[in-house]
C-alpha positions in Angstrom: 95.2 -130.6 -161.0 98.2 -128.9 -159.3 98.7 -129.7 -155.7 101.2 -127.8 -153.6 102.3 -128.8 -150.1 104.9 -126.0 -149.5 104.2 -122.4 -149.1 107.0 -121.0 -151.2 105.7 -123.0 -154.2 102.1 -121.8 -153.8 103.3 -118.3 -153.4 105.3 -118.6 -156.7 102.3 -120.1 -158.5 99.9 -117.4 -157.4 102.4 -114.6 -158.3 102.7 -116.1 -161.8 98.9 -116.0 -162.2 98.7 -112.4 -161.0 101.5 -111.4 -163.5 99.0 -112.6 -166.2 96.3 -110.4 -164.6 94.3 -113.4 -163.5 92.1 -113.1 -160.4 92.3 -115.7 -157.6 89.5 -116.8 -155.3 90.3 -118.9 -152.2 88.2 -121.5 -150.4 89.8 -122.4 -147.1 88.8 -125.9 -145.9 89.8 -128.6 -143.5 89.1 -131.2 -146.1 86.6 -134.1 -146.0 85.0 -132.2 -148.8 81.3 -132.4 -149.6 78.8 -130.7 -151.9 78.6 -127.7 -149.7 82.3 -127.1 -150.2 81.9 -127.6 -154.0 79.3 -124.8 -154.0 81.8 -122.5 -152.6 84.4 -123.5 -155.2 81.9 -123.1 -158.0 81.1 -119.6 -156.8 84.8 -118.8 -156.6 85.3 -119.9 -160.2 82.3 -117.9 -161.3 83.8 -114.7 -159.9 87.5 -115.4 -160.4 89.8 -117.0 -163.0 91.4 -119.5 -160.6 90.3 -121.0 -157.3 92.8 -122.0 -154.6 91.3 -124.6 -152.3 93.3 -125.1 -149.1 93.0 -128.5 -147.3 94.4 -128.3 -143.8 93.2 -129.7 -140.5 94.3 -126.8 -138.3 95.4 -128.0 -134.9 95.2 -124.5 -133.2 91.4 -124.2 -133.6 90.6 -127.5 -131.8 89.9 -127.3 -128.0 89.3 -131.1 -128.0 92.3 -133.2 -128.8 90.2 -136.3 -129.5 88.1 -134.3 -132.0 91.4 -133.2 -133.8 92.6 -136.8 -133.9 89.3 -138.2 -135.3 88.8 -135.4 -137.8 88.6 -137.1 -141.3 91.7 -136.6 -143.5 90.7 -137.6 -147.1 93.0 -135.7 -149.5 92.9 -138.2 -152.3 89.1 -138.3 -152.4 88.9 -134.6 -151.9 91.0 -134.0 -155.0 88.8 -136.4 -157.0 85.7 -134.5 -155.9 87.3 -131.1 -156.9 88.2 -132.6 -160.3 84.4 -133.0 -161.0 84.3 -129.2 -161.0 87.5 -128.4 -162.9 90.8 -130.2 -163.5 92.5 -127.0 -164.8 91.2 -124.0 -162.9 91.6 -125.3 -159.3 94.8 -125.3 -157.3 95.0 -127.3 -154.1 97.2 -126.2 -151.2 97.6 -129.0 -148.8 100.4 -128.0 -146.4 101.8 -129.8 -143.4 101.6 -128.4 -139.9 105.3 -127.7 -140.1 104.9 -125.7 -143.4 102.3 -123.5 -141.8 103.6 -123.0 -138.3 107.4 -123.4 -138.8 107.7 -125.6 -135.7 105.7 -123.2 -133.4 102.2 -124.5 -133.4 100.5 -121.9 -131.3 97.8 -119.3 -132.0 98.1 -115.6 -132.2 95.8 -113.6 -129.8 93.2 -111.5 -131.5 90.7 -108.9 -130.5 87.5 -109.2 -132.6 85.6 -106.5 -130.7 83.8 -109.1 -128.6 82.5 -111.3 -131.4 84.8 -114.1 -130.2 83.1 -114.3 -126.8 79.6 -115.1 -128.0 78.1 -118.5 -128.7 80.9 -120.8 -129.9 83.4 -118.7 -128.0 81.7 -119.6 -124.7 82.0 -123.3 -125.4 85.2 -123.7 -127.3 88.1 -121.9 -125.5 90.7 -120.3 -127.9 88.8 -121.6 -131.0 88.6 -118.2 -132.7 92.3 -117.3 -132.0 93.1 -120.5 -133.9 90.7 -119.6 -136.7 92.1 -116.1 -137.0 95.7 -117.4 -137.0 95.2 -119.9 -139.8 93.1 -117.6 -142.0 95.5 -114.7 -141.6 98.3 -117.0 -142.4 96.6 -118.3 -145.6 95.8 -114.8 -146.7 99.5 -113.8 -146.3 100.6 -116.9 -148.2 98.0 -117.0 -151.0 97.0 -113.4 -151.2 93.7 -114.1 -152.9 91.5 -111.4 -154.4 88.4 -112.9 -152.7 87.8 -115.7 -150.2 84.6 -117.7 -149.7 83.1 -119.0 -146.5 79.8 -120.7 -145.8 77.2 -119.2 -143.5 76.8 -122.4 -141.5 79.7 -121.0 -139.5 78.1 -117.6 -139.4 80.0 -116.5 -136.3 83.3 -117.5 -138.0 82.3 -115.5 -141.1 81.7 -112.4 -139.1 85.0 -112.8 -137.3 86.9 -113.2 -140.5 85.3 -110.1 -141.9 86.5 -108.3 -138.7 90.0 -109.8 -139.1 90.3 -108.4 -142.6 88.9 -105.0 -141.5 91.2 -104.6 -138.4 94.4 -105.9 -140.1 93.6 -104.1 -143.4 94.1 -107.3 -145.4 93.2 -106.7 -149.1 90.9 -109.6 -149.5 87.1 -109.4 -150.1 85.2 -111.9 -147.9 82.2 -113.5 -149.6 79.6 -115.3 -147.4 77.7 -118.1 -149.1 74.3 -119.6 -148.1 74.2 -122.9 -146.2 74.0 -126.0 -148.4 71.8 -128.6 -147.0 71.1 -132.3 -147.5 67.7 -133.3 -148.9 66.4 -133.8 -145.3 67.5 -130.3 -144.3 70.6 -131.2 -142.3 73.3 -128.6 -142.9 76.2 -130.2 -144.8 79.3 -130.8 -142.6 82.3 -133.0 -142.8 81.3 -134.2 -139.3 78.1 -135.7 -140.8 80.1 -138.6 -142.1 80.9 -139.6 -138.5 77.2 -139.8 -137.5 75.9 -143.3 -136.6 72.7 -144.1 -138.6 70.3 -143.5 -135.7 71.8 -140.0 -135.1 71.8 -139.2 -138.8 68.1 -140.1 -139.0 67.4 -137.9 -136.0 69.6 -134.9 -137.0 67.1 -133.2 -139.4 65.1 -132.4 -136.3 67.6 -129.5 -135.8 66.7 -127.6 -138.9 63.0 -128.4 -138.5 63.2 -126.8 -135.1 65.0 -123.8 -136.5 62.3 -123.3 -139.1 59.5 -123.4 -136.5 61.5 -121.1 -134.3 61.7 -118.6 -137.2 57.9 -118.7 -137.6 57.4 -118.2 -133.8 59.8 -115.3 -133.7 57.3 -113.4 -135.9 54.8 -113.1 -133.1 56.7 -114.1 -129.9 59.6 -112.7 -127.9 63.1 -114.2 -128.2 62.8 -115.6 -124.6 59.5 -117.4 -125.4 61.0 -118.9 -128.6 64.2 -120.0 -126.7 62.0 -121.6 -124.0 60.1 -123.5 -126.7 63.3 -124.8 -128.3 64.7 -125.8 -125.0 61.6 -127.9 -124.3 61.7 -129.5 -127.8 65.2 -130.9 -127.0 64.4 -131.9 -123.4 61.8 -134.3 -124.9 64.2 -135.7 -127.5 65.8 -139.1 -126.9 68.9 -138.8 -129.0 69.8 -135.1 -129.5 71.3 -133.0 -126.7 71.0 -129.2 -126.9 74.1 -127.3 -126.0 72.8 -123.9 -126.8 70.1 -122.0 -128.7 70.5 -118.3 -129.0 68.8 -115.5 -131.0 71.3 -112.8 -131.7 71.9 -109.6 -133.5 73.8 -110.4 -136.7 76.3 -107.5 -136.3 77.2 -107.9 -132.6 76.2 -111.5 -132.2 74.9 -110.6 -128.7 71.6 -112.2 -127.6 68.6 -110.1 -128.3 66.8 -108.6 -125.3 64.1 -106.7 -127.1 63.3 -106.9 -130.8 63.9 -103.9 -133.0 62.7 -103.4 -136.6 66.0 -101.7 -137.3 68.1 -104.8 -136.6 68.5 -108.2 -138.3 68.6 -111.4 -136.2 69.6 -115.0 -136.6 69.0 -118.1 -134.5 72.0 -120.1 -133.7 72.1 -123.7 -132.4 74.6 -126.3 -131.3 73.5 -129.9 -130.6 75.3 -133.1 -129.7 74.2 -136.2 -131.7 76.1 -138.8 -129.6 79.7 -137.6 -129.6 79.3 -135.5 -132.7 78.7 -131.8 -132.3 76.5 -130.1 -134.9 75.9 -126.4 -135.5 73.3 -124.6 -137.6 71.6 -121.2 -137.9 68.8 -119.5 -139.7 68.0 -115.9 -140.6 65.0 -114.6 -138.8 64.1 -111.4 -140.6 
């Protein structure tokens, strides 16, 4: 498997592929790969000749310095996991911070038409400027035909679609369904940091989302939100940060249901020090 750490080398490698009329799919990651990531890579290889997997813990999207420092960095095991999918058709781009930011590790400022101010944007200051900065940079360097993102970070997915639209970046964004552990917990690199008691408790998040979906069929968004709040008030280990039912296009909280709109329920929960997010389609 070819691993590149310098942008000029990955640029040359991708240009050589395109001269052969080969298509390139990209899966941007922060490493600590799991089966959810592999599903994105498998999808990328189904729809393209080659998959470029970036492995880079991006400092500009962390509002919490401790979280950045503790984020797992497991390049060697990540590469071994990718080799279980393909040893020949996957290219890894694992740059340094210097290679990406050229000594100026700051975010650009973006206008995502208000998407950035909802949900995660209210709790993680500057997060989506950091996301926009690194994704735009990757697309400039790798110039893939398609890029693949999981729906677990649904707000991020919508923001990246907006980024591509507003900056007219010639990349097709493909959203992929959430990959879950057998107990329903949405797969995340953060799950590896959960103490056993929190890992055992965490499936309660998805169980609550599924019940909320059922209730949304007959009850108002406010009633469902009140019910979810009460479920977590009574929980010994999990602390609810937010639960929001929102319009999938604007990400604004729903005030009155409409049959002409689609909705998702979004949740963020603390399991000890680890922050977990999830969401579910409601209609």
